[in-house]
N, C-alpha and C positions, 0 to 999 in steps of 0.2 A: 434757410434764411441767410446763412453765411455766404453761400454761393450767390444769392441775389444781391447781397450788399456789395460783394466784390465786383460783380458784373456792372453795377451802376456807379461804384466809387472809383474804379480804375479808369484812367484816361487811355485813349487809343494811342498807339505809337505815332511819333511824328511822321514816319514814312507812310503809314496808313492814312493819316489825316491829309497829307499832301496829295496822296493818290486820289482820295475822295474829292478833294477840292478841285483837282485838275480835270475832272470829268463831269460834264453837265448831266449825263445820264450814265447809270451804272453799266459797265460792259458785261454783256451776257455771253458766257462761253458754254457750249454744250459739253456733256460728259465725253462725247466722242473727241472733241477738240482737246480737252484736257488730257485724255489718254494718248492722243497722237503727239502732242507737243511736250508732254512731261512723263512719258511712259517709264523711263528709268526710275525717276523719283517715286512714282506711284507704286511700282513693284517693290521698291525698297521699303516704302511705307507699309505696304500690305504685309510684307515678310516680317517686319518688326512687330506689327500689331498682332499678327497671327501667332507668332512665337510668344509674345507677352500674354495674350489671352488664353492660349492653350495651357500655359503654366498656371495662370490665375484660376481658370475653371477646374483644372486638375486638383490644385491644392485646396481651394476654398469651396468647391461645389462637389467634386467627386470623392475626395479623400474622406470627408466625414461619413459618407455612405459606405465607403470601402471599410472603414474601421468598424462600423456597426454591422453591416450585412455579411461581409467576407471574413472579418477577423473576430467577430463575436463580442465587441465592446458594447456597452450600453450607449444609448443615444446621448445621454447627458455627459457621459465620460468622453466620448469622441468630440462633442461640441466644445467642452471645456478646454481640451487640449488645443483645438484650433483657435479658440479665443485667446489663449495664452500666446500662441504663435503670432496672431494678428496684433496683439498689443506690442510685441517686440518689433514688428514691422513698422509701427508708427515712428519709432526712433531711428530705424536703419535707413528708411527711404530718404529723409532729408540729408543724412550724412553722405549717402551715395551721390545724391544730386550735387552737393557741395564739392565732393571730391572730383566728380566728373567735370566741373567747371575749372578745376585746377589741373587735372591730369588728362583731360580729354575724355570723350564719351565712347569712342570705339573700343578702347580696352575693356570697358565694363560689359559691352555687348559680347565681345569675344569671351570674357570670363564666364558670363552666363551660359553661352553656348557650350563651352568646354565642361562646365559643371553639369549641364543637362546630359551631355554625352557620357561623361565618365562617373558621375556621382548619383544619377537617377537610380541605377540598379542597386548600389549599396544602400541608398536611402530607403528603398522599398524592402530590402532585406531587414533593415532595422525596424521598419513598421511591422514586419511579420515575426519579429523576435518575441513579442508578447511581454517584453520588459519595458515598463513605463518610461524609464530614463532613456532607453535606446529608441523607443517610439518617438519620444519628444525630440531626440537628436536627429532622427530621420526627417521629421517635419521641419526642423530648423534648417537642414540642408536645402530642402525644397523651397522654404521661405526665403532664404538668402539668395538662391538662384533667381527667384521671382523678383526680388527687390533690386537686383542688378539691372533689370530691364525697366521696372517701373520708375526707378530713381532717375533715369535719363530720358524717358520717353517724352515728357512734357517739354523738354528743351530740344530734343533731337528732331521730332516730327515736324514742327513748324518751320525749322530751318531748311527743310527739303524743298520748299516751294516759294516762289516769289510772291510779293504782297498781293498782286492783282488776282491771283487764283488760289491763295492759300486756304481759305475757308472751304471753297468748293472741292478742291483736290483732297484735302484732309477728310472731309465728310464722306466723299465717294470711297476713298481707299479704306477708311476706318470701318464704314458700315459693311462693305463687302467682306472685310477680314473678320469682323465680329460674327457674321453669319457662319463663316467657315469654322472659326475657332469655337463657336457656341455648340457645335456638335460633339465636342470633346467628351463630356460626361456620357452621352448616349453611346458613342462609338466605343468608349472604354468599357462600359458595362457589357456591350455586345461581345467585345473581344474576350473579356474574362469569362462570360457565360459560355461562349462557344468553345473556347480552348481549355477551360478549367485551369488556366494558368494565372496565378495571382501576381505574376511579374509583368503581365502585359501593360499595365500603366507605365512601368519603367521603360519598356521598349518604345511606347508611344512618345514619352518625353525625350528619349534619345533621338528618335527621328526628328522631333521638333528642334532639338539642339543642332542637328546637322543642317536643317533648313535655316536656322538663325545664323549659323556660322557662314553659310554661303551668302546670306544677305549682308552680313557685316563686312565681307570682303569688298563689296561694291559700294559701301557707304563711305562718303567723303566726310572727313572730320569737320565739325562745325563749331567746336568749342572755342570761345574767345574770338570769334569771327562775326562780322556783321551779317544779319540775315540777308538772303538774296533780295536784291533791289533796295537795300538800305545803306545809307552812308555810314562809314565807320565813325564811332564816337570814342572820345577819350575822356576819362574821368579825372585825370591828373596830368601834370606837365610831362612826366616820364612816358606815359602812354601816348601823349600827343607827339612827343619826339620820335617814339618808335613808329607811329603811323606815318609821320613825315619821311622817315628814313625808308620805310617800305615803299611809299609812293614814289620817292626819288629813285629807288632801285628799279621799280617797275617801269618808270619813264625811261631810264637809261637803257634798260633791256629792250624796250620797244624801239627806241632809236637805233640800237645796234641791229635789231632785226630788219628795220626799214632800210638801213644802210646796206645790209647784205642783199636785200631784194633789189635795191636800186643798182648796186654793183652787178648783180646777176643780169638785170635787164640791159644795162649798158654793154655788157660783154656780148649778149645775144644780138643787140643792135649792131655792134661792131662786126660780128661774124657775118650777119646778113649784108652789111655794107661791103665787106671784103668779097663776098660771093657774088654780089650784084652791084658793081660800082656805079651803075647808072641811077641807082636809087638816090644817091646824093646829088 
């Protein structure tokens, strides 16, 4: 009900309204065209979604079963621990989202990747300690890592694509990624059963962290910047002044570049004229 209310109560962005009004008929782009024109952004989006959902399915789908079937906890015991962790996540996610708007988003994706690489193994060692406080601490480490991504995804993913194809591109990349990441519980169970190694989930998350780290390197920072295709907006006089200064700097830079190109063309023309006097 809350989602339905938000969907109908929120207005579309001015950029989207302008885009819709400027077209008599909606522009139809095939998936092939989207992949061809925006392949970089699509692969970055898929990488982030895969990393997020692998962590999500590992913590909230596989770990309760892991606690029960592999570590011998009762089902109610394992579920209660997970619920306690999820309650904590409700407060951490908005905080990370707020901080990412102030400190940029890429640092949080890097932090999550490093946490998955370096803290997944210690976290599962804590889960296998059979000491409730240590088990809870291990789950908190995994939950904090997951929140690093969830807290920035809602703002990071839409900024990857221009207004005209944002919905189509996000839907395509997201659905493909969820199918891949959705295999996490099944693959992890198979790995544990095949190897009889209870640390296989940690290795799986470490691999996911490496994948997320590689993706973060190619991600352009989007915090405090207008969405692709949207005009920059200022909420106060200071922001307006900053935007004007940036615009002025960009104009001067472009003029300098044009002057350099014109000078280069003039020199080439003069060289040709010197070599072929009859041209003049």
